[in-house]
C-alpha positions in Angstrom: 49.8 50.6 193.6 49.8 48.9 196.9 51.3 45.5 196.0 51.2 44.1 199.5 54.5 42.4 198.9 57.9 42.6 200.5 60.9 44.1 198.5 62.4 40.6 198.4 59.1 39.1 196.9 59.0 41.8 194.2 62.7 41.2 193.1 62.9 40.0 189.4 59.1 39.9 189.0 57.7 40.8 185.6 55.6 44.0 185.5 52.7 42.0 184.0 52.6 40.0 187.2 52.5 43.1 189.4 50.1 44.9 187.0 47.8 42.5 185.2 46.0 45.4 183.6 49.1 47.2 182.5 47.9 47.7 179.0 44.8 49.6 180.2 46.6 51.7 182.7 49.4 52.7 180.2 52.1 52.1 182.8 54.4 50.1 180.5 54.1 52.8 177.8 55.2 55.4 180.3 58.1 53.3 181.5 59.3 52.8 177.9 59.0 56.5 177.1 61.1 57.4 180.2 63.8 54.9 179.4 64.0 55.9 175.7 64.0 59.6 176.3 66.3 59.5 179.3 64.1 62.2 180.9 62.2 61.9 184.2 58.5 61.8 184.1 56.3 63.3 186.9 52.7 62.4 187.3 50.5 64.3 189.8 47.3 62.7 191.2 47.6 59.8 188.7 44.3 58.0 188.7 44.8 54.2 189.1 42.1 51.5 189.2 43.1 48.1 190.5 41.6 45.6 188.1 41.5 42.8 190.6 40.0 44.6 193.6 38.2 47.4 191.6 39.5 50.0 194.1 40.4 53.5 192.9 43.4 55.4 194.1 45.5 58.5 193.2 49.3 58.6 193.2 52.1 61.1 192.7 54.6 59.2 190.6 58.2 59.9 189.7 59.9 57.9 186.9 63.6 58.6 186.7 66.0 56.8 184.3 69.2 55.6 185.9 72.4 54.0 184.4 71.8 51.4 181.8 68.3 50.4 181.1 67.1 50.7 184.6 64.3 52.9 185.9 63.8 54.3 189.4 60.1 54.5 190.3 58.8 56.4 193.3 55.2 56.8 194.1 53.2 58.3 196.9 49.5 57.6 197.7 47.6 60.9 197.6 44.1 59.4 197.5 43.0 61.0 200.8 44.4 64.4 199.9 42.6 64.2 196.5 39.3 63.4 198.3 39.8 66.3 200.6 40.4 68.7 197.7 37.3 67.3 196.0 35.2 67.9 199.1 36.4 71.5 199.2 35.6 72.0 195.5 32.1 70.5 196.0 31.6 72.7 199.1 32.6 75.8 197.1 30.3 74.8 194.3 27.4 74.6 196.7 28.4 78.0 198.1 28.5 79.5 194.5 25.1 77.9 193.7 23.7 79.5 196.9 25.4 82.9 196.3 24.5 83.3 192.7 20.8 82.8 193.3 20.5 85.0 196.4 19.4 88.6 196.6 21.3 89.0 199.8 25.1 89.3 199.8 26.5 85.9 200.6 30.2 85.6 201.5 32.6 82.8 202.5 35.7 83.6 204.5 38.7 81.5 205.7 41.3 82.6 208.1 39.8 86.1 208.3 39.9 86.7 204.5 37.0 86.6 202.0 37.3 83.8 199.5 33.8 84.0 198.0 31.4 86.8 197.5 28.1 86.7 195.6 27.4 88.8 192.5 24.6 90.6 194.4 27.2 92.7 196.2 27.3 95.0 193.2 23.6 95.7 193.3 23.5 96.0 197.1 26.7 97.9 197.9 28.2 98.9 194.5 31.3 96.9 194.8 32.5 94.2 192.3 32.9 90.9 194.1 36.6 90.7 193.1 37.2 94.0 195.0 36.3 92.2 198.3 38.1 88.9 197.6 41.2 88.2 199.8 40.5 91.1 202.1 39.1 91.2 205.6 35.4 92.1 206.0 36.4 94.6 208.7 38.0 96.8 206.0 34.4 97.7 205.0 32.8 98.1 208.4 32.3 101.4 210.2 34.9 102.1 212.8 32.3 102.4 215.6 30.9 98.9 214.8 34.3 97.1 214.7 34.2 96.0 218.4 30.8 94.5 218.1 31.8 92.8 214.8 34.9 91.3 216.4 32.9 90.0 219.3 30.5 88.4 216.9 33.4 86.8 214.9 34.8 85.3 218.1 31.4 83.7 218.9 31.1 82.3 215.4 34.6 80.8 215.6 33.4 79.1 218.8 30.7 77.4 216.8 27.8 79.8 217.4 25.5 81.4 214.8 25.1 85.1 215.3 23.0 88.0 213.9 24.3 91.6 214.1 23.3 95.0 212.7 26.2 97.1 211.6 27.2 99.7 209.1 29.0 98.7 205.9 30.6 101.0 203.4 29.1 101.4 200.0 31.5 101.9 197.1 30.5 105.6 196.9 31.8 106.1 200.4 28.4 106.2 202.2 27.5 103.7 204.9 24.4 101.5 205.0 23.0 99.5 207.9 23.1 95.8 207.1 21.9 92.8 209.1 24.7 90.2 209.1 23.9 86.6 209.8 27.0 84.5 210.2 27.8 80.9 211.2 30.4 78.1 210.7 30.6 76.6 207.2 31.1 72.8 207.0 32.4 70.7 204.2 31.1 67.3 203.0 33.2 65.5 205.6 31.6 67.5 208.4 34.7 69.4 209.2 34.6 73.2 209.6 35.7 74.9 206.4 35.4 78.6 207.1 32.6 81.1 208.0 29.5 81.7 205.8 27.5 84.9 206.2 24.8 86.8 204.5 24.3 90.6 204.4 20.9 92.3 204.0 20.5 96.1 203.9 18.2 97.2 206.7 18.4 101.0 206.5 14.6 101.5 206.7 14.2 99.0 209.5 17.0 100.7 211.6 15.6 104.1 210.9 12.1 103.0 212.1 13.6 101.4 215.2 15.6 104.6 216.0 12.4 106.7 215.5 10.6 104.5 218.0 13.4 104.7 220.4 13.4 108.5 220.0 9.6 108.6 220.7 10.1 106.4 223.8 13.0 108.6 225.1 12.2 112.2 224.2 9.1 114.4 224.8 7.4 115.0 221.5 6.4 118.6 222.4 9.6 120.0 223.8 12.3 117.6 222.5 13.9 117.1 226.0 14.0 113.8 227.7 11.0 112.1 229.1 10.6 111.3 232.8 11.7 107.7 232.5 14.8 108.4 230.6 15.9 111.1 233.1 15.2 108.7 236.1 17.3 106.1 234.3 20.2 108.6 234.0 19.8 109.5 237.7 19.9 105.9 238.7 23.1 105.4 236.7 24.7 108.3 238.6 23.6 106.8 241.9 26.3 104.2 241.7 29.0 106.4 240.2 32.2 107.5 241.9 32.4 111.2 242.7 35.6 113.2 242.2 36.6 115.3 245.2 33.7 117.2 246.7 31.6 117.2 243.5 28.0 115.9 243.8 24.8 115.1 241.9 22.2 117.8 242.2 18.6 118.3 241.0 16.6 121.3 239.9 12.9 120.6 240.2 11.2 123.3 238.1 7.5 124.3 237.9 6.1 127.1 235.7 4.2 129.7 237.8 0.5 130.3 236.9 0.7 128.1 233.8 -3.0 127.4 233.9 -3.7 131.1 233.5 -1.6 131.2 230.3 -3.7 128.3 228.9 -6.9 129.8 230.0 -6.1 133.3 228.7 -4.1 132.6 225.5 -5.1 129.0 224.7 -3.2 125.8 224.5 -1.3 126.8 221.4 0.3 129.6 223.4 0.8 127.2 226.4 2.6 124.7 224.1 4.8 127.4 222.6 5.7 128.6 226.1 6.7 125.0 227.2 8.9 124.6 224.1 10.6 128.0 224.8 11.2 127.1 228.5 12.8 123.8 227.5 15.1 125.4 225.0 16.1 128.1 227.4 16.9 125.7 230.2 19.1 123.7 227.8 20.9 126.8 226.7 21.8 127.7 230.3 22.9 124.4 231.8 26.0 122.5 230.8 26.2 120.1 227.8 26.5 117.0 230.0 23.5 118.0 232.2 20.2 116.2 231.7 17.0 118.2 231.0 13.7 116.4 231.2 10.0 117.2 231.2 8.2 115.3 234.0 4.8 116.1 232.6 2.5 119.1 232.4 4.5 122.2 233.3 7.2 120.4 235.4 10.8 120.0 234.4 13.7 118.3 236.0 17.4 119.1 235.6 20.1 116.6 236.6 23.4 118.2 237.3 26.5 115.9 237.6 29.6 117.1 239.2 28.7 120.3 241.0 30.5 122.0 244.0 28.1 122.8 246.8 24.7 124.3 247.3 25.7 127.8 246.3 26.9 126.7 242.9 23.6 124.8 242.2 21.5 127.7 243.4 23.4 130.0 241.0 22.6 127.7 238.1 18.9 127.7 239.2 18.9 131.5 239.2 20.3 131.7 235.7 17.6 129.3 234.5 14.9 131.5 236.1 16.4 134.6 234.6 16.5 133.1 231.1 13.0 131.8 231.3 11.4 135.0 232.5 11.9 136.7 229.2 8.6 137.1 227.1 7.8 134.5 224.5 6.0 135.3 221.2 3.3 132.8 220.4 0.8 132.5 217.6 -1.9 134.0 219.8 0.1 136.7 221.6 3.2 137.4 223.7 3.3 135.6 227.1 5.6 135.4 230.0 6.1 133.2 233.0 8.3 132.8 236.1 9.7 129.6 237.6 9.6 128.1 241.1 12.7 125.9 241.6 13.6 123.4 244.2 17.3 122.6 244.6 18.7 119.5 246.2 22.1 117.8 246.5 22.2 114.1 246.7 23.5 112.7 250.0 25.5 109.5 250.4 23.3 106.4 249.9 20.2 108.5 249.0 17.9 106.8 246.4 16.6 108.5 243.3 13.0 108.5 244.6 14.1 110.1 247.9 16.2 112.7 246.1 13.3 113.7 243.8 10.9 113.8 246.7 13.1 116.3 248.6 13.5 118.4 245.4 9.7 118.4 244.9 9.1 119.6 248.5 11.7 122.4 248.0 9.9 123.5 244.8 6.6 123.7 246.7 8.4 125.7 249.4 9.3 128.2 246.6 5.7 128.4 245.6 4.6 129.1 249.1 7.3 131.8 249.4 5.6 133.8 246.7 6.8 132.0 243.5 9.7 133.0 241.2 12.0 131.7 243.9 14.8 129.2 244.3 14.7 127.2 247.5 17.5 124.8 248.5 16.2 121.7 250.2 17.4 120.9 253.8 19.4 117.7 254.3 17.6 114.3 254.4 
């Protein structure tokens, strides 16, 4: 209803001049009804087609009778608003079409709240879709994974597409590992219109990955750390700040006459002895100390935060005492003693240099007659 006329030009003009297609639009009929009833008429998003130009438009119209037979008409062009709404509807229709035919859980969120969730949610995680609507996804994420999820959300809001493994709560209270893929959702006009994401349960894949990580980290015979993992921990401690006079120390441990045990009682007995030694070392040292098998019959203990050589030597002697007790094996009862080299890390000393000094101290214990603890001299 853009007449492209000034108010003066419209004065006293017949409606039929302004609206040549008034009969088709029903405008005259609405005007008469408003005048006869004396009641205001409101039209929302009234669809109007200009017969001359063929252009379509939408208007909010207010028809208000005033004194006499006069009628006040106010209209507002809402064509663009209507088109925006239509684009949103079409976007959500596409979302529903995608969501309803996906075995993954597909969800759409705006301003941090879920506004669309696919029916597959029930099969995958037990919830009805309406139970998630208008709630934040973080309500269903494990507390330990929230920081990673929030970082992922920030990246998506910056326009990135992210993939993240995290734990999500099943309706029965259990948690499942899911792989979440999230990215910006765009409407027909190309403007961002929320975040779309998909969830896929990956419990088996995560379990397999964790099993591989365990095999790469822990010794399959004794269950203590492997050499590489222990060296990584030692390297991390190299750059750490020490409190007071506390230091990082090593125990380099070697079983005495282990070859004799294997030759006499067999490798089954030797393996049982190694497992028992590993368990006894772990039972003596502190919970935050690191126990690792370097290979064969050699073990390494990393002690963080110890006070002087005498304290470390006392721990080494407790380890030797615990491991000297006989061990029952499938082929007989065996016993062993330990030779232990003790070393405290000095300022600026590398991990390799520290281990080399501990190794030399252990061999000094061997030469001293075995079943000994020898503290390495300073570097």
